[in-house]
C-alpha positions in Angstrom: -2.0 -2.6 -6.2 0.1 -2.2 -3.1 1.4 -5.3 -1.3 -0.3 -5.9 2.1 1.4 -8.0 4.8 -0.7 -9.5 7.6 0.6 -11.2 10.7 -0.6 -12.2 14.1 0.6 -10.1 17.0 0.7 -12.0 20.3 1.1 -8.6 22.1 -2.1 -7.2 20.5 -3.9 -10.6 20.4 -5.0 -10.0 16.9 -3.9 -9.4 13.3 -1.9 -6.5 12.1 -2.0 -5.5 8.4 0.7 -3.2 7.0 1.3 -1.6 3.6 5.1 -1.4 3.5 5.2 1.0 0.5 3.0 3.5 2.3 4.9 4.7 5.4 2.9 4.3 8.6 -0.1 2.7 6.8 -1.4 -0.1 9.0 -4.5 -1.5 10.7 -5.6 -4.0 13.3 -8.3 -6.7 13.2 -9.5 -9.6 15.3 -9.3 -11.8 12.2 -7.1 -11.8 9.1 -10.1 -10.8 7.0 -11.0 -7.9 9.4 -7.4 -6.7 9.3 -7.5 -6.7 5.5 -10.8 -4.8 5.4 -9.4 -2.2 7.9 -6.1 -1.7 6.1 -8.0 -1.1 2.8 -9.8 1.7 4.5 -6.5 3.0 5.9 -4.9 2.8 2.5 -7.6 4.9 0.9 -7.4 7.5 3.6 -3.5 7.5 3.3 -3.7 8.1 -0.4 -6.4 10.8 -0.1 -4.4 12.6 2.5 -1.2 12.3 0.6 -2.9 13.8 -2.5 -4.5 16.6 -0.5 -1.2 17.7 1.0 0.9 17.2 -2.1 2.9 14.3 -0.9 4.6 12.1 -3.4 2.6 8.8 -3.8 4.8 5.8 -4.5 4.1 3.7 -7.5 3.1 0.1 -6.4 5.9 -2.4 -7.0 5.1 -5.6 -8.9 5.4 -8.6 -6.6 4.7 -12.2 -7.0 1.7 -13.4 -5.1 3.4 -16.7 -4.3 6.8 -15.3 -3.3 8.0 -17.1 -0.2 5.4 -19.8 -0.2 7.8 -22.6 -1.1 
């Protein structure tokens, strides 16, 4: 599973979700939950497109779910 980062954007007045391991894969939502749902769709489309055009698909890196929460 790829790591997903979600943050609030004052400029966009909503939440942005990115998948750092998949270049350019991001989505926007009015809520964190909506941004997460949208980025999951974007991730699926990114992976399908990469496969279709023969692009190398990065292997998900293992990351701690609690990293940085201290």
